[in-house]
N, CA, C and O atoms as a GROMACS GRO file, in nm:
protein
  512
    1MET      N    1  18.478  -3.593   6.008
    1MET     CA    2  18.612  -3.649   6.002
    1MET      C    3  18.643  -3.700   5.862
    1MET      O    4  18.752  -3.674   5.810
    2ARG      N    5  18.550  -3.770   5.802
    2ARG     CA    6  18.573  -3.826   5.668
    2ARG      C    7  18.597  -3.717   5.565
    2ARG      O    8  18.688  -3.729   5.483
    3VAL      N    9  18.519  -3.610   5.568
    3VAL     CA   10  18.536  -3.501   5.471
    3VAL      C   11  18.672  -3.437   5.488
    3VAL      O   12  18.735  -3.401   5.388
    4VAL      N   13  18.719  -3.422   5.610
    4VAL     CA   14  18.849  -3.362   5.634
    4VAL      C   15  18.958  -3.446   5.569
    4VAL      O   16  19.047  -3.391   5.503
    5SER      N   17  18.954  -3.577   5.585
    5SER     CA   18  19.058  -3.661   5.527
    5SER      C   19  19.051  -3.659   5.374
    5SER      O   20  19.155  -3.665   5.308
    6ILE      N   21  18.932  -3.651   5.319
    6ILE     CA   22  18.919  -3.642   5.173
    6ILE      C   23  18.975  -3.509   5.124
    6ILE      O   24  19.043  -3.505   5.021
    7LYS      N   25  18.947  -3.400   5.196
    7LYS     CA   26  19.002  -3.270   5.156
    7LYS      C   27  19.154  -3.276   5.155
    7LYS      O   28  19.218  -3.220   5.065
    8GLU      N   29  19.214  -3.342   5.254
    8GLU     CA   30  19.359  -3.353   5.260
    8GLU      C   31  19.412  -3.431   5.140
    8GLU      O   32  19.515  -3.395   5.083
    9GLN      N   33  19.341  -3.537   5.101
    9GLN     CA   34  19.384  -3.616   4.986
    9GLN      C   35  19.372  -3.535   4.857
    9GLN      O   36  19.461  -3.540   4.772
   10HIS      N   37  19.264  -3.462   4.842
   10HIS     CA   38  19.244  -3.381   4.722
   10HIS      C   39  19.351  -3.274   4.709
   10HIS      O   40  19.393  -3.240   4.598
   11ALA      N   41  19.396  -3.220   4.821
   11ALA     CA   42  19.495  -3.112   4.819
   11ALA      C   43  19.629  -3.157   4.761
   11ALA      O   44  19.713  -3.074   4.728
   12GLN      N   45  19.650  -3.287   4.748
   12GLN     CA   46  19.775  -3.339   4.694
   12GLN      C   47  19.784  -3.326   4.542
   12GLN      O   48  19.892  -3.338   4.485
   13PHE      N   49  19.671  -3.300   4.478
   13PHE     CA   50  19.668  -3.295   4.332
   13PHE      C   51  19.668  -3.152   4.282
   13PHE      O   52  19.620  -3.062   4.351
   14PRO      N   53  19.721  -3.129   4.163
   14PRO     CA   54  19.723  -2.992   4.110
   14PRO      C   55  19.582  -2.942   4.080
   14PRO      O   56  19.493  -3.019   4.045
   15ASP      N   57  19.564  -2.813   4.094
   15ASP     CA   58  19.436  -2.748   4.067
   15ASP      C   59  19.437  -2.703   3.922
   15ASP      O   60  19.482  -2.593   3.891
   16ILE      N   61  19.386  -2.789   3.833
   16ILE     CA   62  19.396  -2.760   3.690
   16ILE      C   63  19.302  -2.649   3.645
   16ILE      O   64  19.319  -2.594   3.536
   17ASP      N   65  19.204  -2.615   3.727
   17ASP     CA   66  19.109  -2.511   3.690
   17ASP      C   67  19.139  -2.376   3.756
   17ASP      O   68  19.088  -2.273   3.711
   18GLY      N   69  19.220  -2.376   3.859
   18GLY     CA   70  19.247  -2.252   3.931
   18GLY      C   71  19.138  -2.214   4.030
   18GLY      O   72  19.137  -2.102   4.080
   19PHE      N   73  19.046  -2.306   4.060
   19PHE     CA   74  18.934  -2.278   4.149
   19PHE      C   75  18.964  -2.310   4.295
   19PHE      O   76  18.911  -2.246   4.385
   20TRP      N   77  19.047  -2.409   4.318
   20TRP     CA   78  19.047  -2.480   4.445
   20TRP      C   79  19.140  -2.424   4.550
   20TRP      O   80  19.258  -2.398   4.525
   21ASP      N   81  19.083  -2.407   4.670
   21ASP     CA   82  19.156  -2.382   4.794
   21ASP      C   83  19.090  -2.473   4.897
   21ASP      O   84  18.986  -2.438   4.953
   22PHE      N   85  19.150  -2.589   4.921
   22PHE     CA   86  19.087  -2.689   5.006
   22PHE      C   87  19.080  -2.644   5.152
   22PHE      O   88  19.008  -2.704   5.232
   23ASN      N   89  19.152  -2.539   5.186
   23ASN     CA   90  19.142  -2.484   5.322
   23ASN      C   91  19.029  -2.382   5.334
   23ASN      O   92  18.996  -2.341   5.445
   24ASP      N   93  18.972  -2.342   5.222
   24ASP     CA   94  18.864  -2.243   5.223
   24ASP      C   95  18.763  -2.280   5.114
   24ASP      O   96  18.768  -2.228   5.003
   25LEU      N   97  18.671  -2.369   5.149
   25LEU     CA   98  18.574  -2.417   5.050
   25LEU      C   99  18.474  -2.309   5.011
   25LEU      O  100  18.420  -2.313   4.900
   26GLU      N  101  18.448  -2.213   5.099
   26GLU     CA  102  18.359  -2.102   5.062
   26GLU      C  103  18.422  -2.019   4.951
   26GLU      O  104  18.355  -1.981   4.855
   27LYS      N  105  18.551  -1.991   4.963
   27LYS     CA  106  18.623  -1.917   4.859
   27LYS      C  107  18.624  -1.997   4.730
   27LYS      O  108  18.605  -1.942   4.622
   28THR      N  109  18.645  -2.127   4.742
   28THR     CA  110  18.645  -2.214   4.624
   28THR      C  111  18.510  -2.208   4.556
   28THR      O  112  18.503  -2.194   4.433
   29GLU      N  113  18.402  -2.219   4.633
   29GLU     CA  114  18.268  -2.213   4.575
   29GLU      C  115  18.245  -2.080   4.504
   29GLU      O  116  18.187  -2.076   4.396
   30SER      N  117  18.291  -1.973   4.564
   30SER     CA  118  18.277  -1.840   4.503
   30SER      C  119  18.354  -1.833   4.371
   30SER      O  120  18.305  -1.779   4.273
   31ASN      N  121  18.475  -1.887   4.370
   31ASN     CA  122  18.556  -1.889   4.248
   31ASN      C  123  18.486  -1.966   4.136
   31ASN      O  124  18.484  -1.923   4.021
   32ILE      N  125  18.430  -2.080   4.172
   32ILE     CA  126  18.363  -2.163   4.073
   32ILE      C  127  18.239  -2.094   4.018
   32ILE      O  128  18.214  -2.096   3.898
   33LYS      N  129  18.162  -2.032   4.106
   33LYS     CA  130  18.039  -1.966   4.062
   33LYS      C  131  18.067  -1.854   3.962
   33LYS      O  132  17.981  -1.822   3.880
   34GLN      N  133  18.186  -1.795   3.967
   34GLN     CA  134  18.222  -1.692   3.870
   34GLN      C  135  18.240  -1.749   3.730
   34GLN      O  136  18.232  -1.675   3.632
   35ALA      N  137  18.266  -1.879   3.720
   35ALA     CA  138  18.286  -1.942   3.589
   35ALA      C  139  18.158  -2.000   3.532
   35ALA      O  140  18.157  -2.053   3.420
   36ILE      N  141  18.049  -1.991   3.608
   36ILE     CA  142  17.920  -2.043   3.564
   36ILE      C  143  17.840  -1.930   3.502
   36ILE      O  144  17.836  -1.820   3.557
   37PRO      N  145  17.776  -1.955   3.388
   37PRO     CA  146  17.698  -1.849   3.323
   37PRO      C  147  17.596  -1.786   3.419
   37PRO      O  148  17.513  -1.856   3.479
   38GLN      N  149  17.603  -1.656   3.432
   38GLN     CA  150  17.515  -1.586   3.524
   38GLN      C  151  17.370  -1.585   3.477
   38GLN      O  152  17.278  -1.577   3.558
   39ASP      N  153  17.351  -1.595   3.346
   39ASP     CA  154  17.214  -1.593   3.294
   39ASP      C  155  17.148  -1.731   3.300
   39ASP      O  156  17.028  -1.745   3.278
   40GLY      N  157  17.229  -1.835   3.331
   40GLY     CA  158  17.176  -1.970   3.340
   40GLY      C  159  17.132  -2.029   3.207
   40GLY      O  160  17.067  -2.133   3.203
   41VAL      N  161  17.169  -1.962   3.098
   41VAL     CA  162  17.124  -2.004   2.966
   41VAL      C  163  17.242  -2.031   2.873
   41VAL      O  164  17.243  -2.130   2.800
   42SER      N  165  17.339  -1.945   2.873
   42SER     CA  166  17.448  -1.952   2.774
   42SER      C  167  17.559  -2.048   2.820
   42SER      O  168  17.672  -2.006   2.846
   43TRP      N  169  17.525  -2.174   2.828
   43TRP     CA  170  17.620  -2.275   2.873
   43TRP      C  171  17.714  -2.315   2.760
   43TRP      O  172  17.673  -2.337   2.647
   44ASP      N  173  17.841  -2.324   2.794
   44ASP     CA  174  17.940  -2.382   2.705
   44ASP      C  175  18.010  -2.493   2.782
   44ASP      O  176  17.977  -2.516   2.899
   45ALA      N  177  18.104  -2.561   2.720
   45ALA     CA  178  18.170  -2.674   2.785
   45ALA      C  179  18.240  -2.634   2.914
   45ALA      O  180  18.234  -2.707   3.013
   46LYS      N  181  18.307  -2.519   2.913
   46LYS     CA  182  18.378  -2.476   3.034
   46LYS      C  183  18.281  -2.446   3.148
   46LYS      O  184  18.310  -2.478   3.264
   47GLY      N  185  18.169  -2.387   3.117
   47GLY     CA  186  18.068  -2.361   3.220
   47GLY      C  187  18.011  -2.489   3.277
   47GLY      O  188  17.988  -2.499   3.398
   48VAL      N  189  17.988  -2.588   3.191
   48VAL     CA  190  17.936  -2.717   3.236
   48VAL      C  191  18.041  -2.786   3.324
   48VAL      O  192  18.007  -2.845   3.427
   49GLU      N  193  18.168  -2.778   3.284
   49GLU     CA  194  18.274  -2.835   3.367
   49GLU      C  195  18.279  -2.765   3.503
   49GLU      O  196  18.298  -2.830   3.606
   50ALA      N  197  18.264  -2.634   3.503
   50ALA     CA  198  18.263  -2.559   3.630
   50ALA      C  199  18.149  -2.606   3.719
   50ALA      O  200  18.164  -2.614   3.841
   51LEU      N  201  18.036  -2.637   3.659
   51LEU     CA  202  17.922  -2.686   3.737
   51LEU      C  203  17.955  -2.820   3.803
   51LEU      O  204  17.908  -2.847   3.913
   52THR      N  205  18.034  -2.904   3.735
   52THR     CA  206  18.076  -3.030   3.800
   52THR      C  207  18.161  -3.000   3.923
   52THR      O  208  18.153  -3.070   4.023
   53GLN      N  209  18.243  -2.895   3.914
   53GLN     CA  210  18.328  -2.860   4.026
   53GLN      C  211  18.248  -2.798   4.141
   53GLN      O  212  18.283  -2.813   4.258
   54LEU      N  213  18.140  -2.727   4.106
   54LEU     CA  214  18.051  -2.676   4.210
   54LEU      C  215  17.988  -2.793   4.284
   54LEU      O  216  17.976  -2.790   4.407
   55ALA      N  217  17.947  -2.895   4.211
   55ALA     CA  218  17.891  -3.015   4.275
   55ALA      C  219  17.996  -3.080   4.366
   55ALA      O  220  17.963  -3.129   4.473
   56ARG      N  221  18.120  -3.079   4.322
   56ARG     CA  222  18.228  -3.136   4.403
   56ARG      C  223  18.243  -3.063   4.535
   56ARG      O  224  18.251  -3.126   4.640
   57VAL      N  225  18.248  -2.931   4.530
   57VAL     CA  226  18.265  -2.854   4.654
   57VAL      C  227  18.141  -2.869   4.742
   57VAL      O  228  18.153  -2.874   4.865
   58GLN      N  229  18.024  -2.875   4.682
   58GLN     CA  230  17.902  -2.894   4.761
   58GLN      C  231  17.906  -3.029   4.832
   58GLN      O  232  17.866  -3.039   4.948
   59GLY      N  233  17.953  -3.131   4.764
   59GLY     CA  234  17.966  -3.262   4.827
   59GLY      C  235  18.063  -3.259   4.943
   59GLY      O  236  18.036  -3.316   5.049
   60LEU      N  237  18.177  -3.193   4.923
   60LEU     CA  238  18.276  -3.183   5.030
   60LEU      C  239  18.222  -3.105   5.150
   60LEU      O  240  18.262  -3.129   5.264
   61ARG      N  241  18.134  -3.011   5.124
   61ARG     CA  242  18.075  -2.932   5.232
   61ARG      C  243  17.957  -3.003   5.297
   61ARG      O  244  17.901  -2.953   5.395
   62GLY      N  245  17.918  -3.119   5.244
   62GLY     CA  246  17.809  -3.196   5.302
   62GLY      C  247  17.672  -3.166   5.245
   62GLY      O  248  17.572  -3.217   5.294
   63ASP      N  249  17.666  -3.082   5.141
   63ASP     CA  250  17.539  -3.049   5.078
   63ASP      C  251  17.514  -3.144   4.961
   63ASP      O  252  17.523  -3.106   4.844
   64VAL      N  253  17.484  -3.268   4.996
   64VAL     CA  254  17.471  -3.374   4.897
   64VAL      C  255  17.354  -3.348   4.802
   64VAL      O  256  17.364  -3.376   4.683
   65ALA      N  257  17.243  -3.296   4.855
   65ALA     CA  258  17.126  -3.271   4.770
   65ALA      C  259  17.158  -3.171   4.659
   65ALA      O  260  17.120  -3.192   4.544
   66SER      N  261  17.226  -3.063   4.692
   66SER     CA  262  17.263  -2.964   4.589
   66SER      C  263  17.362  -3.024   4.490
   66SER      O  264  17.353  -2.999   4.370
   67ALA      N  265  17.457  -3.101   4.540
   67ALA     CA  266  17.555  -3.164   4.451
   67ALA      C  267  17.485  -3.257   4.352
   67ALA      O  268  17.515  -3.256   4.233
   68ARG      N  269  17.393  -3.337   4.403
   68ARG     CA  270  17.319  -3.428   4.313
   68ARG      C  271  17.238  -3.349   4.211
   68ARG      O  272  17.234  -3.385   4.093
   69GLY      N  273  17.175  -3.242   4.256
   69GLY     CA  274  17.096  -3.159   4.165
   69GLY      C  275  17.181  -3.099   4.055
   69GLY      O  276  17.141  -3.096   3.939
   70ASN      N  277  17.299  -3.050   4.092
   70ASN     CA  278  17.388  -2.992   3.991
   70ASN      C  279  17.442  -3.097   3.895
   70ASN      O  280  17.456  -3.070   3.776
   71LEU      N  281  17.471  -3.217   3.945
   71LEU     CA  282  17.517  -3.322   3.855
   71LEU      C  283  17.406  -3.366   3.761
   71LEU      O  284  17.432  -3.402   3.646
   72SER      N  285  17.284  -3.364   3.809
   72SER     CA  286  17.170  -3.395   3.722
   72SER      C  287  17.158  -3.291   3.611
   72SER      O  288  17.133  -3.324   3.496
   73LEU      N  289  17.176  -3.164   3.648
   73LEU     CA  290  17.173  -3.057   3.548
   73LEU      C  291  17.288  -3.072   3.449
   73LEU      O  292  17.269  -3.052   3.329
   74VAL      N  293  17.405  -3.107   3.498
   74VAL     CA  294  17.521  -3.128   3.410
   74VAL      C  295  17.489  -3.233   3.305
   74VAL      O  296  17.518  -3.214   3.186
   75GLN      N  297  17.429  -3.341   3.348
   75GLN     CA  298  17.395  -3.449   3.256
   75GLN      C  299  17.305  -3.398   3.143
   75GLN      O  300  17.324  -3.434   3.027
   76LYS      N  301  17.209  -3.315   3.176
   76LYS     CA  302  17.118  -3.259   3.076
   76LYS      C  303  17.191  -3.158   2.986
   76LYS      O  304  17.168  -3.154   2.865
   77LEU      N  305  17.277  -3.077   3.046
   77LEU     CA  306  17.348  -2.975   2.968
   77LEU      C  307  17.448  -3.037   2.870
   77LEU      O  308  17.468  -2.984   2.761
   78ILE      N  309  17.508  -3.146   2.908
   78ILE     CA  310  17.604  -3.213   2.818
   78ILE      C  311  17.537  -3.250   2.687
   78ILE      O  312  17.595  -3.234   2.580
   79GLU      N  313  17.415  -3.298   2.695
   79GLU     CA  314  17.341  -3.338   2.574
   79GLU      C  315  17.315  -3.220   2.482
   79GLU      O  316  17.298  -3.239   2.361
   80LYS      N  317  17.311  -3.099   2.535
   80LYS     CA  318  17.284  -2.980   2.454
   80LYS      C  319  17.410  -2.920   2.393
   80LYS      O  320  17.402  -2.835   2.304
   81LEU      N  321  17.527  -2.965   2.440
   81LEU     CA  322  17.653  -2.915   2.385
   81LEU      C  323  17.678  -2.975   2.247
   81LEU      O  324  17.629  -3.082   2.213
   82ASP      N  325  17.757  -2.903   2.169
   82ASP     CA  326  17.805  -2.955   2.043
   82ASP      C  327  17.881  -3.085   2.071
   82ASP      O  328  17.964  -3.089   2.162
   83PRO      N  329  17.855  -3.191   1.997
   83PRO     CA  330  17.921  -3.319   2.024
   83PRO      C  331  18.074  -3.309   2.035
   83PRO      O  332  18.136  -3.383   2.112
   84ALA      N  333  18.134  -3.219   1.960
   84ALA     CA  334  18.279  -3.204   1.964
   84ALA      C  335  18.330  -3.150   2.097
   84ALA      O  336  18.448  -3.165   2.129
   85SER      N  337  18.243  -3.086   2.175
   85SER     CA  338  18.287  -3.029   2.303
   85SER      C  339  18.231  -3.104   2.424
   85SER      O  340  18.237  -3.052   2.535
   86GLN      N  341  18.179  -3.223   2.404
   86GLN     CA  342  18.117  -3.298   2.513
   86GLN      C  343  18.214  -3.383   2.594
   86GLN      O  344  18.183  -3.418   2.708
   87LEU      N  345  18.329  -3.416   2.540
   87LEU     CA  346  18.416  -3.514   2.605
   87LEU      C  347  18.460  -3.472   2.746
   87LEU      O  348  18.435  -3.545   2.842
   88ARG      N  349  18.523  -3.358   2.759
   88ARG     CA  350  18.571  -3.315   2.892
   88ARG      C  351  18.456  -3.305   2.993
   88ARG      O  352  18.471  -3.355   3.104
   89PRO      N  353  18.344  -3.243   2.958
   89PRO     CA  354  18.233  -3.242   3.055
   89PRO      C  355  18.184  -3.382   3.092
   89PRO      O  356  18.146  -3.406   3.207
   90LYS      N  357  18.184  -3.475   2.996
   90LYS     CA  358  18.143  -3.612   3.027
   90LYS      C  359  18.239  -3.677   3.125
   90LYS      O  360  18.197  -3.745   3.219
   91ILE      N  361  18.368  -3.656   3.103
   91ILE     CA  362  18.468  -3.712   3.195
   91ILE      C  363  18.452  -3.651   3.334
   91ILE      O  364  18.452  -3.723   3.434
   92ARG      N  365  18.437  -3.519   3.340
   92ARG     CA  366  18.421  -3.451   3.468
   92ARG      C  367  18.292  -3.494   3.538
   92ARG      O  368  18.290  -3.512   3.660
   93TYR      N  369  18.185  -3.512   3.462
   93TYR     CA  370  18.059  -3.559   3.520
   93TYR      C  371  18.079  -3.696   3.584
   93TYR      O  372  18.035  -3.719   3.697
   94ALA      N  373  18.144  -3.786   3.512
   94ALA     CA  374  18.166  -3.920   3.564
   94ALA      C  375  18.254  -3.917   3.688
   94ALA      O  376  18.226  -3.986   3.786
   95LEU      N  377  18.361  -3.837   3.685
   95LEU     CA  378  18.449  -3.826   3.802
   95LEU      C  379  18.374  -3.774   3.924
   95LEU      O  380  18.384  -3.831   4.033
   96GLU      N  381  18.300  -3.666   3.905
   96GLU     CA  382  18.232  -3.605   4.020
   96GLU      C  383  18.116  -3.689   4.069
   96GLU      O  384  18.084  -3.688   4.188
   97SER      N  385  18.051  -3.762   3.979
   97SER     CA  386  17.946  -3.855   4.022
   97SER      C  387  18.007  -3.965   4.108
   97SER      O  388  17.951  -4.002   4.211
   98GLY      N  389  18.120  -4.016   4.065
   98GLY     CA  390  18.190  -4.118   4.143
   98GLY      C  391  18.236  -4.066   4.277
   98GLY      O  392  18.223  -4.134   4.379
   99ARG      N  393  18.291  -3.944   4.278
   99ARG     CA  394  18.336  -3.885   4.405
   99ARG      C  395  18.220  -3.867   4.501
   99ARG      O  396  18.232  -3.895   4.620
  100LEU      N  397  18.107  -3.819   4.449
  100LEU     CA  398  17.992  -3.797   4.536
  100LEU      C  399  17.941  -3.929   4.593
  100LEU      O  400  17.906  -3.937   4.710
  101LEU      N  401  17.937  -4.032   4.510
  101LEU     CA  402  17.895  -4.162   4.560
  101LEU      C  403  17.995  -4.216   4.662
  101LEU      O  404  17.956  -4.283   4.758
  102GLY      N  405  18.121  -4.189   4.642
  102GLY     CA  406  18.222  -4.228   4.741
  102GLY      C  407  18.201  -4.156   4.874
  102GLY      O  408  18.211  -4.216   4.980
  103LEU      N  409  18.172  -4.026   4.866
  103LEU     CA  410  18.145  -3.948   4.987
  103LEU      C  411  18.023  -3.999   5.062
  103LEU      O  412  18.018  -3.994   5.185
  104THR      N  413  17.925  -4.047   4.988
  104THR     CA  414  17.801  -4.094   5.050
  104THR      C  415  17.807  -4.244   5.078
  104THR      O  416  17.705  -4.308   5.105
  105MET      N  417  17.929  -4.299   5.073
  105MET     CA  418  17.954  -4.438   5.113
  105MET      C  419  17.885  -4.541   5.025
  105MET      O  420  17.832  -4.641   5.075
  106VAL      N  421  17.886  -4.518   4.894
  106VAL     CA  422  17.831  -4.615   4.799
  106VAL      C  423  17.942  -4.650   4.697
  106VAL      O  424  17.930  -4.619   4.579
  107PRO      N  425  18.048  -4.713   4.746
  107PRO     CA  426  18.164  -4.735   4.660
  107PRO      C  427  18.140  -4.824   4.538
  107PRO      O  428  18.204  -4.805   4.436
  108THR      N  429  18.049  -4.919   4.547
  108THR     CA  430  18.028  -5.006   4.430
  108THR      C  431  17.966  -4.928   4.315
  108THR      O  432  17.998  -4.952   4.199
  109LYS      N  433  17.876  -4.835   4.346
  109LYS     CA  434  17.819  -4.751   4.241
  109LYS      C  435  17.921  -4.648   4.193
  109LYS      O  436  17.923  -4.612   4.076
  110ALA      N  437  18.005  -4.602   4.284
  110ALA     CA  438  18.109  -4.505   4.247
  110ALA      C  439  18.204  -4.567   4.145
  110ALA      O  440  18.247  -4.500   4.052
  111GLN      N  441  18.237  -4.692   4.163
  111GLN     CA  442  18.330  -4.761   4.074
  111GLN      C  443  18.284  -4.755   3.928
  111GLN      O  444  18.365  -4.740   3.838
  112VAL      N  445  18.155  -4.767   3.906
  112VAL     CA  446  18.100  -4.762   3.770
  112VAL      C  447  18.135  -4.628   3.704
  112VAL      O  448  18.176  -4.625   3.588
  113PHE      N  449  18.119  -4.519   3.778
  113PHE     CA  450  18.147  -4.386   3.724
  113PHE      C  451  18.297  -4.364   3.704
  113PHE      O  452  18.338  -4.305   3.604
  114PHE      N  453  18.379  -4.412   3.799
  114PHE     CA  454  18.523  -4.396   3.782
  114PHE      C  455  18.573  -4.476   3.661
  114PHE      O  456  18.661  -4.430   3.588
  115THR      N  457  18.518  -4.592   3.641
  115THR     CA  458  18.554  -4.673   3.524
  115THR      C  459  18.513  -4.602   3.395
  115THR      O  460  18.589  -4.600   3.298
  116GLU      N  461  18.394  -4.544   3.395
  116GLU     CA  462  18.349  -4.469   3.277
  116GLU      C  463  18.443  -4.352   3.248
  116GLU      O  464  18.481  -4.330   3.134
  117ALA      N  465  18.479  -4.277   3.352
  117ALA     CA  466  18.571  -4.163   3.334
  117ALA      C  467  18.704  -4.210   3.278
  117ALA      O  468  18.758  -4.150   3.186
  118TRP      N  469  18.756  -4.317   3.334
  118TRP     CA  470  18.883  -4.372   3.286
  118TRP      C  471  18.873  -4.413   3.140
  118TRP      O  472  18.959  -4.378   3.059
  119ASN      N  473  18.769  -4.487   3.106
  119ASN     CA  474  18.754  -4.534   2.968
  119ASN      C  475  18.742  -4.420   2.869
  119ASN      O  476  18.803  -4.424   2.762
  120LEU      N  477  18.665  -4.317   2.904
  120LEU     CA  478  18.652  -4.200   2.816
  120LEU      C  479  18.785  -4.128   2.800
  120LEU      O  480  18.826  -4.096   2.688
  121ALA      N  481  18.853  -4.105   2.911
  121ALA     CA  482  18.980  -4.032   2.906
  121ALA      C  483  19.088  -4.113   2.836
  121ALA      O  484  19.165  -4.059   2.756
  122PHE      N  485  19.094  -4.242   2.864
  122PHE     CA  486  19.196  -4.326   2.803
  122PHE      C  487  19.177  -4.334   2.652
  122PHE      O  488  19.274  -4.325   2.576
  123ALA      N  489  19.053  -4.351   2.609
  123ALA     CA  490  19.025  -4.362   2.466
  123ALA      C  491  19.063  -4.233   2.393
  123ALA      O  492  19.107  -4.236   2.278
  124ALA      N  493  19.045  -4.120   2.460
  124ALA     CA  494  19.075  -3.992   2.398
  124ALA      C  495  19.215  -3.942   2.430
  124ALA      O  496  19.257  -3.835   2.384
  125LYS      N  497  19.288  -4.021   2.511
  125LYS     CA  498  19.424  -3.982   2.556
  125LYS      C  499  19.420  -3.847   2.628
  125LYS      O  500  19.507  -3.762   2.609
  126GLN      N  501  19.316  -3.829   2.711
  126GLN     CA  502  19.304  -3.708   2.792
  126GLN      C  503  19.294  -3.749   2.938
  126GLN      O  504  19.205  -3.825   2.977
  127PHE      N  505  19.388  -3.699   3.017
  127PHE     CA  506  19.391  -3.737   3.158
  127PHE      C  507  19.381  -3.611   3.243
  127PHE      O  508  19.451  -3.513   3.219
  128TYR      N  509  19.293  -3.616   3.343
  128TYR     CA  510  19.268  -3.500   3.429
  128TYR      C  511  19.305  -3.533   3.570
  128TYR      O  512  19.291  -3.449   3.659
   0.00000   0.00000   0.00000
């Protein structure tokens, strides 16, 4: 029940990546996987951002372990990116970490990540 209501809330926002169909999360996951480097090596900022979205869909589908694993990988991949291209992936990482914690009913920890995302985006005048 909770995931359904969250999906309905998410559907109210624009799909800035072109990945999302909240009525078909399998299709969404397939769309996202197409944006992730197939070789698992040639990561760029867009691929890392796509991985945050894969974690998001996994969380919505109830696969919390995979979502956490992908967010952990995102954190490591961000450090390997050129510093000039780290901002958007950092914001997306913080947003999706907060969302996952919200889904798993840990709102106080989620707040820390949402605040981080806000501070990064506000400082850079980038809003997602």
